[in-house]
C-alpha positions as CSV (number, residue, x, y, z in Angstrom):
1,M,24.7,11.9,26.2
2,S,21.3,11.0,27.6
3,G,19.0,8.5,25.8
4,S,16.3,11.1,25.4
5,L,18.7,13.6,23.8
6,Q,19.9,10.9,21.4
7,R,16.4,10.1,20.4
8,T,15.7,13.8,19.6
9,L,18.7,13.8,17.3
10,L,17.5,10.8,15.3
11,T,15.0,11.4,12.5
12,L,13.5,9.4,9.8
13,A,14.9,10.0,6.4
14,V,11.7,11.4,4.9
15,L,11.0,15.1,4.2
16,S,7.8,17.1,4.0
17,C,7.4,20.1,1.7
18,A,9.9,19.8,-1.1
19,T,10.1,20.3,-4.8
20,A,11.4,17.5,-7.1
21,V,14.1,18.4,-9.5
22,H,14.8,16.1,-12.4
23,P,18.6,15.5,-12.9
24,V,20.1,15.9,-16.3
25,V,21.8,12.9,-17.7
26,A,24.6,13.8,-20.2
27,G,27.9,12.6,-21.6
28,A,29.2,10.1,-24.1
29,P,30.1,6.5,-23.2
30,A,32.8,6.4,-20.6
31,A,36.3,5.2,-21.5
32,M,37.4,1.9,-20.0
33,T,39.7,3.6,-17.5
34,R,36.7,5.6,-16.2
35,E,34.2,2.7,-16.2
36,T,34.8,1.7,-12.6
37,P,33.0,-1.1,-10.8
38,L,30.8,1.5,-9.2
39,V,29.8,2.9,-12.6
40,R,28.8,-0.6,-13.8
41,A,26.9,-1.3,-10.6
42,V,24.9,1.9,-10.8
43,R,24.1,1.2,-14.4
44,Q,22.8,-2.3,-13.5
45,C,20.5,-1.2,-10.7
46,R,19.2,2.2,-11.7
47,K,16.0,1.1,-13.5
48,S,14.9,-0.8,-10.4
49,V,14.8,2.3,-8.2
50,V,11.7,4.5,-8.2
51,N,11.1,8.0,-6.8
52,I,8.0,8.5,-4.5
53,H,6.2,11.8,-4.0
54,T,3.3,12.1,-1.5
55,E,0.6,14.5,-0.6
56,R,-1.5,14.7,2.5
57,L,-3.9,17.2,4.1
58,A,-2.6,19.2,7.0
59,S,-3.6,17.6,10.3
60,D,-6.0,20.4,11.2
61,E,-7.7,20.1,7.8
62,K,-8.3,16.3,8.5
63,E,-9.9,17.0,11.8
64,T,-12.6,19.3,10.4
65,R,-15.9,18.0,9.1
66,F,-15.7,20.0,5.9
67,F,-13.1,20.1,3.2
68,S,-12.6,23.2,1.1
69,Q,-11.1,23.2,-2.4
70,K,-8.2,25.2,-0.9
71,S,-7.3,22.8,1.8
72,R,-3.6,23.0,2.7
73,K,-1.5,20.1,1.4
74,V,1.8,18.9,2.7
75,T,4.2,17.2,0.3
76,G,6.8,14.6,1.0
77,M,9.1,12.2,-0.7
78,G,10.8,8.9,-0.6
79,T,12.3,6.1,-2.6
80,G,11.2,2.6,-3.6
81,I,12.7,-0.7,-4.9
82,V,11.0,-2.8,-7.6
83,V,10.5,-6.3,-6.2
84,D,8.1,-7.6,-8.9
85,E,7.9,-6.8,-12.6
86,R,4.1,-6.3,-12.4
87,G,4.6,-3.0,-10.4
88,Y,5.1,-4.1,-6.8
89,V,7.5,-1.8,-5.0
90,V,8.9,-1.9,-1.4
91,T,9.5,1.2,0.6
92,N,9.4,2.4,4.2
93,Y,6.1,2.5,5.9
94,H,6.9,6.0,7.2
95,V,7.1,7.2,3.6
96,I,3.4,6.4,3.0
97,Q,2.0,6.8,6.5
98,D,-1.2,8.9,6.6
99,V,-0.7,10.2,3.1
100,D,-3.6,11.0,0.8
101,K,-1.9,10.6,-2.6
102,L,1.1,8.6,-3.9
103,L,3.0,9.2,-7.1
104,V,5.8,7.0,-8.4
105,T,8.3,8.1,-11.0
106,L,10.4,5.6,-12.9
107,D,13.9,6.1,-14.1
108,G,12.7,7.0,-17.6
109,G,10.4,9.7,-16.2
110,A,7.1,8.0,-16.5
111,T,4.8,8.8,-13.5
112,Y,2.0,6.6,-12.1
113,D,-0.5,6.8,-9.3
114,A,0.3,4.2,-6.6
115,R,-1.8,2.4,-4.0
116,P,-0.6,0.7,-0.8
117,I,-0.9,-3.1,-0.7
118,S,0.3,-3.9,2.8
119,F,2.6,-2.7,5.5
120,D,4.4,-3.6,8.8
121,R,4.6,-0.7,11.1
122,R,7.2,-2.2,13.5
123,Q,9.6,-3.2,10.7
124,D,8.9,0.1,8.9
125,L,8.3,-1.6,5.5
126,A,5.4,-1.3,3.1
127,I,4.4,-2.7,-0.3
128,I,2.8,-0.3,-2.9
129,R,1.8,-1.0,-6.4
130,I,1.6,0.8,-9.7
131,E,-0.1,-0.3,-12.9
132,S,2.8,0.0,-15.3
133,R,2.3,-0.2,-19.0
134,E,5.2,-2.5,-19.4
135,P,7.1,-5.0,-17.1
136,L,9.5,-3.3,-14.7
137,T,13.1,-4.4,-13.9
138,V,13.4,-6.2,-10.6
139,M,16.2,-5.1,-8.4
140,P,19.1,-7.7,-8.1
141,M,19.1,-9.1,-4.6
142,G,22.3,-9.6,-2.6
143,T,22.7,-10.9,1.0
144,S,23.5,-9.2,4.2
145,T,25.1,-12.3,5.7
146,D,28.7,-11.6,4.5
147,L,29.0,-7.8,4.8
148,M,32.4,-6.5,5.7
149,L,33.4,-3.4,7.7
150,A,34.8,-0.7,5.3
151,E,33.3,-2.5,2.3
152,T,32.4,0.0,-0.4
153,V,28.6,0.6,-0.8
154,F,26.4,3.2,-2.5
155,A,22.9,4.5,-2.2
156,V,20.4,5.5,-4.8
157,G,17.5,7.8,-3.8
158,N,15.2,10.8,-4.1
159,A,17.5,13.0,-1.9
160,Y,15.7,16.3,-1.2
161,G,13.7,15.7,-4.4
162,Y,16.8,15.3,-6.6
163,E,15.7,12.0,-8.2
164,H,18.1,9.1,-8.6
165,T,20.9,10.7,-6.6
166,I,23.9,8.4,-6.2
167,T,26.1,8.6,-3.1
168,S,28.9,6.3,-2.1
169,G,30.8,5.4,1.0
170,I,31.6,2.4,3.2
171,I,29.9,0.2,5.8
172,S,30.8,2.0,9.0
173,A,29.3,-0.6,11.5
174,L,27.0,-3.6,11.7
175,H,24.2,-4.6,14.1
176,R,23.3,-1.1,15.3
177,D,20.2,-0.7,17.4
178,V,18.6,2.7,16.9
179,E,15.8,4.3,18.7
180,V,14.1,7.1,16.9
181,D,11.4,8.0,19.4
182,E,9.0,6.4,21.9
183,T,7.1,4.6,19.2
184,Q,9.8,3.6,16.7
185,S,13.0,1.7,17.1
186,Y,15.1,-0.5,14.9
187,Q,17.4,-3.4,15.6
188,N,20.4,-4.9,13.7
189,L,20.8,-2.0,11.3
190,I,23.7,-1.4,8.9
191,Q,25.5,2.0,9.5
192,T,27.0,3.7,6.5
193,D,28.8,6.9,5.7
194,A,27.3,7.0,2.2
195,S,25.2,10.2,2.4
196,I,21.6,9.4,3.3
197,N,19.3,12.4,3.1
198,P,15.6,13.1,3.5
199,G,14.0,11.4,0.6
200,N,16.3,8.4,0.6
201,S,14.0,6.5,2.8
202,G,13.0,3.2,1.2
203,G,15.8,3.2,-1.3
204,P,18.5,0.7,-1.7
205,L,22.0,0.4,-0.2
206,L,24.0,-1.6,-2.7
207,N,27.3,-3.4,-3.1
208,L,29.8,-3.1,-6.0
209,D,28.1,-6.0,-7.7
210,G,24.9,-3.8,-8.1
211,E,23.0,-6.0,-5.5
212,V,20.9,-4.5,-2.8
213,I,22.2,-5.3,0.6
214,G,20.0,-2.9,2.7
215,I,17.0,-0.6,2.6
216,N,17.8,2.9,3.8
217,V,15.6,3.9,6.7
218,A,17.1,6.6,9.0
219,I,19.7,9.3,9.5
220,R,21.3,10.9,12.5
221,Q,20.1,14.5,12.5
222,G,22.9,17.0,12.9
223,A,25.6,14.5,12.1
224,Q,27.6,14.1,8.9
225,R,27.4,10.9,7.0
226,I,25.8,8.7,9.6
227,G,22.9,6.8,8.0
228,F,21.2,3.5,8.7
229,A,19.8,0.7,6.5
230,I,17.7,-2.4,7.2
231,P,19.7,-5.5,6.2
232,I,18.2,-7.0,3.1
233,D,17.9,-10.5,4.6
234,D,15.8,-9.2,7.4
235,A,13.8,-7.0,5.0
236,R,13.1,-9.9,2.6
237,R,11.5,-12.0,5.3
238,T,9.2,-9.1,6.1
239,I,8.5,-8.6,2.4
240,A,7.5,-12.2,2.0
241,R,4.8,-11.8,4.6
242,L,3.6,-8.5,3.1
243,M,3.3,-10.3,-0.3
244,S,1.8,-13.5,1.0
245,V,-0.7,-15.0,-1.4
246,E,-2.8,-16.2,1.6
247,R,-2.8,-12.7,3.0
248,L,-3.6,-10.9,-0.2
249,N,-5.5,-13.4,-2.3
250,G,-6.8,-15.8,0.4
251,L,-5.2,-18.7,-1.5
252,P,-2.6,-20.4,0.9
253,H,0.1,-22.7,-0.5
254,G,0.6,-24.5,2.8
255,L,4.4,-24.2,2.9
256,T,6.6,-23.3,5.8
257,T,10.0,-22.3,4.4
258,T,13.4,-21.0,5.5
259,D,15.6,-18.6,3.5
260,V,19.1,-20.0,3.2
261,K,21.4,-17.1,2.4
262,Q,25.1,-17.6,1.8
263,P,27.5,-15.8,-0.5
264,G,26.6,-17.0,-4.0
265,N,24.1,-19.5,-2.8
266,H,20.5,-18.2,-2.1
267,Q,18.0,-21.0,-1.6
268,L,14.5,-21.6,-0.3
269,L,14.2,-24.7,1.9
270,V,10.9,-26.3,2.6
271,E,10.6,-27.0,6.3
272,K,7.1,-28.2,6.5
273,V,4.2,-29.0,4.1
274,S,0.7,-28.7,5.6
275,P,-1.6,-31.7,5.3
276,G,-4.3,-31.3,2.7
277,S,-2.7,-28.2,1.2
278,S,-2.1,-27.4,-2.4
279,S,1.6,-28.1,-1.9
280,E,1.1,-31.5,-0.4
281,R,-1.2,-32.5,-3.3
282,S,1.4,-31.4,-5.8
283,G,4.0,-33.7,-4.1
284,L,6.2,-31.2,-2.3
285,R,8.0,-32.5,0.7
286,S,10.0,-31.3,3.7
287,G,13.7,-30.9,2.6
288,D,12.9,-29.8,-0.9
289,I,14.7,-26.8,-2.4
290,I,12.3,-24.7,-4.5
291,C,14.3,-23.5,-7.6
292,K,11.7,-22.0,-9.9
293,V,7.9,-21.3,-10.1
294,R,6.6,-20.5,-13.5
295,E,9.4,-18.3,-14.9
296,V,10.4,-16.8,-11.6
297,T,13.8,-18.0,-10.2
298,V,13.2,-18.6,-6.5
299,Q,15.9,-17.5,-4.1
300,D,13.8,-16.9,-1.0
301,G,10.3,-16.6,0.4
302,T,9.6,-13.3,-1.3
303,D,10.2,-14.9,-4.7
304,L,7.9,-17.8,-3.8
305,E,5.1,-15.5,-2.8
306,R,5.4,-13.1,-5.8
307,S,5.5,-16.1,-8.2
308,L,2.1,-17.2,-7.0
309,L,0.6,-13.8,-6.3
310,D,-2.6,-12.8,-8.2
311,L,-2.9,-16.2,-10.0
312,P,-6.5,-17.4,-10.2
313,A,-7.6,-20.4,-8.2
314,G,-7.4,-23.6,-10.3
315,Q,-4.5,-22.4,-12.5
316,V,-1.8,-25.1,-12.9
317,V,1.8,-24.0,-12.7
318,E,5.1,-25.9,-12.8
319,I,7.4,-25.9,-9.8
320,I,11.0,-27.0,-10.4
321,L,12.6,-28.3,-7.2
322,R,15.8,-30.0,-6.1
323,R,15.4,-33.2,-4.1
324,D,18.3,-35.5,-3.1
325,G,20.6,-33.6,-5.4
326,R,18.4,-33.9,-8.5
327,D,16.0,-31.5,-10.2
328,Q,12.3,-32.5,-10.5
329,T,9.2,-30.8,-11.8
330,V,5.8,-31.0,-10.1
331,K,2.4,-29.6,-11.1
332,Y,0.9,-27.2,-8.6
333,V,-2.7,-26.2,-8.6
334,V,-3.4,-22.8,-7.2
335,G,-5.9,-22.6,-4.3
336,H,-6.6,-26.3,-3.9
337,G,-6.6,-27.7,-0.4
338,R,-7.3,-26.4,3.1
339,S,-6.2,-23.2,4.6
340,T,-4.0,-23.8,7.7
341,G,-2.9,-20.3,8.6
342,T,0.6,-21.6,9.4
343,A,2.5,-20.5,6.3
344,I,5.5,-18.4,7.0
345,S,4.0,-15.4,5.1
346,A,0.7,-15.4,6.8
347,S,1.9,-13.5,9.8
348,A,1.9,-9.8,10.3
349,G,3.7,-10.0,13.6
350,P,7.3,-8.8,14.0
351,I,10.2,-10.9,12.9
352,N,12.9,-11.5,15.4
353,A,16.4,-10.5,14.2
354,G,18.4,-13.6,13.2
355,T,15.4,-15.9,12.8
356,D,13.8,-17.3,9.7
357,S,10.3,-17.7,11.0
358,P,8.0,-15.1,12.4
359,T,5.6,-15.5,15.2
360,A,2.5,-16.6,13.3
361,P,-1.0,-16.0,14.5
362,Q,-3.7,-18.7,14.0
363,T,-5.6,-16.8,11.3
364,A,-4.4,-14.5,8.6
365,A,-6.3,-11.4,7.7
366,R,-7.8,-10.9,4.3
367,R,-6.5,-8.2,1.9
368,P,-5.3,-5.0,3.4
369,V,-7.3,-1.8,2.8
370,T,-6.6,-1.2,-0.9
371,E,-7.8,2.4,-1.2
372,P,-6.8,4.3,2.0
373,L,-5.3,7.2,0.1
374,T,-8.2,8.6,-1.9
375,A,-11.7,8.1,-0.7
376,G,-13.2,8.5,-4.2
377,A,-10.9,6.1,-5.9
378,A,-12.7,3.6,-8.2
379,G,-12.6,0.0,-7.3
380,A,-14.8,-3.0,-8.0
381,A,-17.2,-3.8,-5.1
382,T,-17.3,-7.4,-4.2
383,S,-19.3,-9.3,-1.7
384,S,-17.6,-10.7,1.4
385,S,-17.2,-14.4,1.7
386,P,-19.4,-16.3,4.2
387,A,-16.3,-16.7,6.4
388,T,-16.1,-13.0,6.8
389,T,-19.8,-12.2,7.2
390,A,-20.7,-14.5,10.0
391,T,-22.9,-13.0,12.6
392,A,-20.6,-10.7,14.5
393,T,-22.3,-10.9,17.9
394,A,-21.7,-14.7,18.1
395,D,-18.0,-14.4,18.0
396,P,-15.8,-13.8,21.1
397,I,-13.6,-11.4,19.2
398,V,-16.4,-8.9,19.1
399,S,-16.3,-8.9,22.9
400,K,-12.6,-8.1,22.7
401,A,-13.4,-5.2,20.4
402,W,-15.9,-3.9,22.9
403,D,-13.6,-4.3,25.9
404,L,-10.4,-2.9,24.2
405,L,-11.8,-0.3,21.8
406,G,-15.4,0.3,23.0
407,L,-16.9,-0.8,19.7
408,R,-19.9,-3.1,19.0
409,L,-19.7,-4.2,15.4
410,A,-22.0,-6.0,13.0
411,E,-22.1,-7.1,9.4
412,L,-23.3,-4.7,6.8
413,D,-26.8,-4.7,5.2
414,E,-27.4,-3.7,1.6
415,R,-28.0,-0.1,2.5
416,D,-24.7,0.1,4.4
417,R,-22.9,-1.4,1.4
418,S,-24.3,1.2,-0.9
419,Q,-22.3,3.8,1.1
420,I,-19.0,2.2,0.3
421,R,-19.7,0.4,-3.0
422,G,-17.0,1.3,-5.6
423,R,-14.5,2.3,-3.0
424,Y,-14.1,-0.6,-0.5
425,E,-14.7,-4.3,-0.6
426,G,-16.7,-4.2,2.6
427,G,-16.6,-3.2,6.3
428,M,-18.3,-3.6,9.6
429,K,-21.0,-1.3,10.9
430,I,-20.6,0.3,14.3
431,T,-23.8,-0.4,16.2
432,S,-22.7,1.0,19.6
433,V,-19.9,3.0,21.1
434,R,-19.3,2.7,24.8
435,S,-19.2,6.0,26.6
436,G,-15.7,7.1,27.6
437,S,-14.1,4.4,25.6
438,L,-11.2,4.7,23.2
439,A,-13.5,4.8,20.2
440,A,-15.7,7.5,21.8
441,R,-12.6,9.7,22.6
442,H,-11.7,9.6,18.9
443,G,-15.2,10.6,17.7
444,M,-16.5,7.3,16.4
445,K,-20.3,7.1,16.2
446,S,-23.0,4.5,15.9
447,G,-23.8,4.1,12.2
448,D,-20.2,4.6,11.0
449,V,-18.8,1.9,8.8
450,L,-15.3,0.7,9.9
451,V,-13.5,-0.2,6.7
452,G,-9.9,-0.4,8.0
453,L,-8.0,-1.2,11.2
454,D,-4.2,-1.3,11.4
455,G,-4.0,-1.1,7.6
456,Y,-6.3,-4.1,7.0
457,Q,-9.8,-4.4,5.7
458,T,-12.4,-5.2,8.5
459,L,-14.8,-7.4,6.5
460,G,-15.8,-9.5,9.4
461,P,-14.9,-11.4,12.7
462,D,-12.1,-13.3,11.0
463,N,-10.3,-10.0,10.2
464,L,-10.8,-8.7,13.7
465,R,-9.5,-11.9,15.2
466,F,-6.3,-11.5,13.2
467,I,-5.9,-7.7,13.8
468,L,-6.6,-7.8,17.5
469,S,-4.9,-11.1,18.3
470,D,-2.6,-11.0,21.3
471,E,0.4,-12.0,19.3
472,R,0.1,-8.8,17.2
473,I,-1.1,-6.1,19.7
474,V,1.1,-6.9,22.7
475,G,3.4,-4.0,23.1
476,M,1.8,-1.9,20.5
477,T,1.1,1.7,21.5
478,A,-1.5,2.6,18.8
479,V,-3.5,1.2,15.9
480,S,-4.7,3.2,12.9
481,F,-8.3,3.2,11.8
482,Q,-10.4,4.3,8.8
483,L,-14.1,4.7,8.7
484,V,-16.8,6.0,6.4
485,R,-19.6,8.3,7.7
486,T,-22.8,9.2,5.9
487,G,-22.6,12.7,4.4
488,L,-18.9,12.9,4.3
489,S,-17.0,12.7,1.0
490,Q,-13.7,11.9,2.7
491,P,-13.0,8.9,5.0
492,L,-12.2,9.6,8.6
493,Q,-8.8,8.4,9.7
494,G,-6.8,8.5,12.9
495,S,-4.9,6.4,15.4
496,L,-6.3,4.7,18.6
497,D,-3.9,5.0,21.5
498,F,-3.8,1.6,23.2
499,R,-2.1,3.1,26.2
500,A,-5.3,4.9,27.1
501,A,-7.2,1.6,26.9
502,R,-4.8,-0.3,29.1
503,R,-4.7,2.2,31.9
């Protein structure tokens, strides 16, 4: 079978236009003979799985300048896994891509609006967040280092809108490379015959201990019981970057770490401590094993990042570590020290399969665009830091934006800020669009405010330097954008095709 035909048969496990059906849970407690390991595993993990429902305007509606109250909407679905009790959820990027509204339903039936936090298009993973009224149950994490062919596994997901559907099967193969189309491919996937259906995307593949060992991502269209999942160890390295405290809060910890994953032994090893960083000042050293931060047990880089995420600068927290076989406690002060941009989680570049460290750019971006779904969503307007409002024309990265995209950008004045206040933290004003350029072909105009590029806020040259760095864009075929235009109630969104710029 030709490669092009194979690609046409592969489809992402996400569905448009469907109606959710709530399953009915019934029955008395099971007898001991019926309470199998699978039953116990499902009971353990169920509260950590969420159902995702999405809405977006039809593509032709988005292209028009005017939006009617009867604009056509396309619905979709997916699944997510709770990775932090405060409401942080991981799912596939293709589940939330280009949607206008996200709804998350918990196991008990409570439904919340969700907003995207960050994503990695190449790895097809995204972090979204809900503001839950009470702490959520974090999914127990397994490892994908010791998976066995024919091992029993099961999936939980929003299959065709049937929430929390359980399917079981075995691991059919390991290390599968799968190409979906010209722009999306996956490496090192787990193949399973547990039924994966549209709507399962972003949900967990679990072992009989109730631990997640993969994130379901794709199916073979037209086949029976051929599904694929991202190994959890690969996914957790990406999740650590997506939840980076430097990336989201601008407060680096200065640690370069390695996930050590073995059966029954999950550890986070400190490889390097940056001079002058908060971690160096607290007494952390290379070779330390980080065991606990605050009340969070640390098993890998994701646990480290989430344990420090959203803490205010200056807060003192205890870190329990193991050094030379003995446990020690150190005091860590959040946000003290210099930013080095070298922490493992500061990169948004791809992670190579089988490695513990991503290719890190020199500078990390500030917070991703936090309100890309609903243009009118309320949010506190904050001023950009001096680092992100430096004069744009004095920075070489602006020349790169001009050469690659055809955009001349400058910092916002107070009048410009009034356009976006309450919706976005900031942006950069388009002062000139080169005729015939990539930006011109996509309808960008002088006076527009660019608020997002590749899913990140564009607050100033520092953001552009990260977003357009060679390490990130090499090999990329397109980059998404979001801008605000005077007189329009909705943001303008689209995708810039790099292939056109490189010809």
